[in-house]
C-alpha positions as CSV (number, residue, x, y, z in Angstrom):
1,X,-6.9,6.3,-30.8
2,X,-7.8,3.1,-28.8
3,X,-4.3,3.2,-27.1
4,X,-5.0,6.7,-25.9
5,X,-8.4,5.7,-24.6
6,X,-6.7,2.8,-22.7
7,X,-4.2,5.0,-21.2
8,X,-6.9,7.5,-20.1
9,X,-9.0,4.7,-18.7
10,X,-6.0,3.4,-16.6
11,X,-5.1,6.9,-15.4
12,X,-8.8,7.6,-14.3
13,X,-9.0,4.3,-12.5
14,X,-5.6,5.0,-10.4
15,X,-7.1,8.4,-9.6
16,X,-10.4,7.1,-8.5
17,X,-8.5,4.5,-6.3
18,X,-6.3,7.1,-4.8
19,X,-9.4,9.2,-4.0
20,X,-11.1,6.1,-2.4
21,X,-8.1,5.5,-0.2
22,X,-8.0,9.1,0.9
23,X,-11.8,9.0,1.7
24,X,-11.3,5.9,3.8
25,X,-8.3,7.5,5.6
26,X,-10.6,10.6,6.6
27,X,-13.3,8.2,7.7
28,X,-11.3,5.7,9.8
29,X,-7.9,7.4,10.2
30,X,-4.5,6.8,8.8
31,X,-2.8,3.4,9.4
32,X,-0.5,4.6,12.3
33,X,1.1,1.2,12.9
34,X,2.4,0.8,9.3
35,X,3.9,4.4,9.1
36,X,5.7,4.8,12.5
37,X,8.4,2.6,13.6
38,X,7.9,1.1,17.1
39,X,10.4,0.2,19.9
40,X,9.1,-3.4,19.9
41,X,9.7,-4.2,16.2
42,X,11.3,-7.7,16.0
43,X,15.1,-7.7,15.3
44,X,16.4,-9.8,12.5
45,X,17.9,-13.1,13.3
46,X,20.0,-15.7,11.8
47,X,18.1,-18.0,9.4
48,X,17.6,-21.6,10.8
49,X,18.5,-24.6,8.7
50,X,15.4,-26.6,8.4
51,X,16.3,-29.5,5.9
52,X,19.5,-31.2,5.1
């Protein structure tokens, strides 16, 4: 029974966290920078050797 209670508490916690994020997105808007690629994104470069 305690295992089931633990699972229910974990599920409720994540549902509340998701609702909190959605509420914050409504207030301040979605993070556009993280969701859309930009033309100024850095291109990958060759790694530099810093030690022998």
